[in-house]
N, C-alpha and C positions, 0 to 999 in steps of 0.2 A: 476829588480831593482824598477820601477816605480811606486809600490803599497809602498814598503821603503819609497822613496823619497814624496810621498806624503802623507805618515802617519808621518813620519817627519815633514814636513811643515804646515799638518794641526797640529802640537805638538805645535808648534810657537803659531799660531793662537789661539790655545782655551787656551793657557797661557797668549797670551796679549788679548783675547776677555773676559778673566774672568774680566776686569774693567770696562765692560759694566754694571756686576752685583753687583759689589763692594767687590766681593772676593776675599781673599787675600791669602786660603789657597792652598797649592800643590794639583795638579789633581791627581786621582788616572788612571793608566794605563799610563800615557804621561808622556816622561820624559821631563826634565826642557828644556828653551829654549837653553839653552847654550847646552847641551849635543846635542840637535838634529842637531845644526848648525856646531858641531863639526863634526859627524858623516859624515853630509852633504860633508864638506873636504874630507873624504874619500873616498867617492863616485867621488869625481871630481878627485881625485887624481888615483884611477880605471878608470874610462873613457877616461882620459886626455892618462894615458900611452899607452891604448888598441887603441882610435885613432890615436895617432903620432904612434906606432909601424906599423900602419897598412894603413888608406886610407891617410893619408897626408905626409907617406914615400916617394912618387914622386916626381919629379923635382916642385919646383914650391909651394909642401906643406906648407913648413912651413907659407907664407903671408896668403895663403887660411885659415890656423887655425887661424889666427890672424883674418882676417876678419868675418870669419865664428863665432868665439866666438863674435866679435861687434854685429853682426847681429841679434844670441841669446840672446843676456844681452841686448843691450839696449832700440832697440823697446819698450818690453812693459815697462820697467821701465820708459823712456820718458812719453810713453801713460801716466801711472797714475799718474805722479808727472802735464802733463797739464791736467788732470782732475781733480785732485785737487786742484791745482792754481785757475782754471777756476770757479770750484764751490766753491770754498774761496770766492773769487773773486762776483758772482754774489749772495752771501748770503751778504757777507759785502754790496754791493749796496741797497739790499732790505732791510734791516734793520739797516744802516748806524754805526755797529759795526762790530767788527770780529767775527764770531762766532768759527770759524776755524783758526787753526795755529795763535790764538792770541798769543802765546806765544814768536813763533817764529817772529813775526811781531814787538811785543812790544820791542825784543832784537835787531832785526837788526836794528829799528829806532834810538838803544841809541849807534849801535858801529861805529867805526870808519870807514873811508874808507879799511883800510887792511883787516878787520874782515868783512865787509859786501861783497868785493869781494872774501877774501875765501870760505865766506855761497855759493855764486852764483855760484861760480864753482863748490865749492863741491856739489850742489844741483843737477848741470847738468851732471855732470861728476863721480860722486861718488867719485873722487879720495880726498883724506883726511878726510873720511867720520870717521874713523877710530878713527883715532885723535881726534875728538869731544867731544869723552868718555874722554878722556887725561885730553886734556885741561880747563882752568875754564875759566870765563870773568869776568873781573871786570870793572861792570856799570861805577865806577868812572872814569877810565883810558879810557874805550871803547875799552880796549886790550885782550889779551890771555897773560896768564903764564899756565908755563909747569910743570905739576907734582905738584900744588896745591891741597890741601886737599879741599873739598869742605864748608861751610859753612863762614864764614867772611863775609857775602857778596856777596860772588862769584856767579856762576851759570855757568852752565851746558850747553857748545854754541852745544848740539849736540841737544837742542832744537829747533834750527833754520833749522835742517833739515824735510824735508815735510816729508820724508820714511823714517827715522831714520831706521828701521831693515837691510836698505840697508849697512850698512857697512860690512856686512858676503858678501854681494857680492862685494864690492871694496876690501876687502880679498881674495878672487876667484880671481878676473882679475889679481892680484898680482903673486900666483900661477899662474895661466895661462900665464903669460908672461914669467914667468920661467921655463913653464913646459915642454919645449922641451932641456932643458937644467938635469933638475930634473930628468926626465923617463929615464936618461941615466946612470943615478949615479949606481956605482955596487950594487949589490945587498948585499953584507958585509958592504960597505960605507953606506946604507940605514936604515940597522942592528945598525949600529953603534952610526949614528945620532940621531936615535927617542930617544933612551935611554938619550942620553947624552941632548938632547933639554926635556926632562921630567925632568929630576935633574935640569937643569939649573932652568929651571919652579918652580919647588917645592922649590928650594933654593931661591927663588926671593918672593913668596907667602910666605913663613914663616918666613922668617929673615928680609924682607926687605920692602914688601907691599903685604896688601890684596886687594888692589883694583881691581874691577872686569874687566879691562883693561887687566892687566898682566895676568888675571888666565884664560880668557874665549875672549880677543880682539885681542892681540898682536899677527901679523902678523907669525913672528919668533918662536913663542911657539905653536903656530899652525899648524905649518910647518910640524910637525911629524905627525899628522894626515891622511894630504897628503900623504905624504910617506907612511903612513900605507896603503893606498890604494893604491899606485904603487906596495906593496910588493903586496897587492892581486890580481891585476891584472896579476904580474909572477905568481904566483901560480894557478890563471885561466890557462893561457899560458899550462902550465903541465897538466892541466886537459880537455882541451878544447876538444882535439880529442877522449877522455876515453867516455865506456859504462859505467856510474854509475847508480844508482836504483833509481826509483823517490823517493823511502824510504827516501834514505841518502839525496836529494835534499832537500825533504820535510823538514827533522830534520832540516838541516843547517836554513830554511826559520823559522822555527817556533821558533828555539834557540834564533835569532836574536830578533824576537817578541818578545817573552818572557824576555829576557834580556831587552829589550826600556821598557815593559810595568811594570816590576816591579825594575826598578833600585832603582826608590824613598824612596823602602824598604832598600835600602843597608846605612847604614848613613856617613859610615869611606869613604872620597874622593879617598884615596889610592885605596881601594877595586874594586871602581868604575870606576877609571884609569885603573886597571890592567884588569878589565873583560872587560871592549870597548877595550882597545887595543890587547889583547889574539881573541877575538871573532870575530872581522871584519876581518882580512886576511882569517880568516877560511871561515867566513857565505856570503861574499858578494861574490866568485868567485863562488861558489853552487847556492846563489841564483841568482843568471845573468846567471849560464847554464840553471835553472830550467826555466825562466823567458823571455830569449833573445826573444823569436821567439813570443810572445803572444800577439797579438793586442790588448788585454784590458790592459793590464800591460803596454802596450806603451803607452796606450790613456790617464789612470788614472797617468802615470806619467810624461803627458804632463802638467798638471796643478798644479804640486806643484811650478812650480816657481814662475805663477800669485797670486796662490794663499801665498802665502810666502809675495810678493809687497803690494798687493789688501787689504788685512785685516786690514791694519791700516787706509786705509782711509773707510773702511767702517765701523769699531767699533768708529770712528769718528761720522758718519752720524747716528749711532742706537743710539750714547748716546744724538744727540742733539731732532733727527724727532720722534725716535720708544718710544708709549707711550706703549706699549701691552703688554701680558703676553709673559714667556718666550724669553727673549731679547738676550741671547745667543743663540738659537736656531733658532731663527729668523735672528743671525748677520754671524750666517756658513752657511745656507740660501744663504743669499743675498751673503758671499766670494765664493760659489762652482757657482753663476748664475753668477757671475759677472768674475769669473778667464772664465768659459767657453765662454763666449762673449770676453776674450782678447784673447785667442787661434784660435776663429775662426777668428776673424776678423783685429789681429796684427802678431800673429806668424805662423799659417798656410799658410798664403799669402808668405811670406818667406823662407818658409822651402823647396818649390821647386827650388827655387833659391840657397838658401843654397849648396841643395845638386847637384844642377848641377854643382855648384862651383868644387868641388872636383872628378866630375867623371875621370877628365883629369889625378890625380896625383893619383888616385887608382891603389895597386899593387896586384899581385897574392897572396899573402902570407896575403890580409885584404877579409873577408869575409863580413863586419862589414856593407854593405851599408845601414843600418837603425841604426846604433847607434846611427850616428849622432843626431838623431834625439830626443834621449833619453835622453840629457843630457842639463840641464840647464844651 
């Protein structure tokens, strides 16, 4: 599923990079950013159920699972954070004013001590980033208010985030923390929980608030997609050793991409939700079975996480420095190059160590020696 993960990360990247050209129109053949992120949650549920039931199932596996998740997530994030901060400081020293992160610095300078501490901790650890899209910052008091509508002089504190799209990574970290228990839920419990969560989400969105935090960011609602991925893994376990035709696996792969490429043509949000939640548990297992041993799929998938995180930095640089033709195409090329460098010099050196940490807890039921390298 590496190619799918790259496509989803690239979809988020393209949706954001359209700001380079000033376009606000929807992109053809690319799902919106929120749907792409939600599919990522499902893929995470699939992988977490897979590896927790296999290579981390032995004694000491749980601690190594959490350690390897941290080694997978934080080095790339912190590397981009440091590069962005250093670049911003260098430009400030040269220009005498902030070019990058100007809104973040302005809001930070006007904030109270508590807000500043929250911003620093959130940027360094990702903890609390999702809430920054719900809270509102009051410049007159330098504090935060909960659930306040935009306007009336209030600002969105997420502007103090150096890598604002990392809110979804924080949500994934919550799911990782609970994954050892979530992946053990009975299938009937999961089947009951998913529609129940979606029903509450729909009720909140239609009768209480349409704020995008509750529709696309609230971890409690996004848990439904993670659990859908867990279901998909259980289906995979049923077909894992079955001899399936290449045509069946190709059809599943094609159906998933056709759905994502054409989803913008569907106007009803309810229909979109049904299509996604029905297709994911069927298509993901077949796609995983088809590409599980593909080195190309694995290599492409490795780029998805850095692409997702680094594109905001590249977008800022292109907007400020690049004056040539085709700025979006140029930005895309720079995102890919930067992602390859991050994989080569940050992720790759740690992968061997991460794999070595789980060799002592691998169990006979797991033949997934390379799966840990596939997950974001």
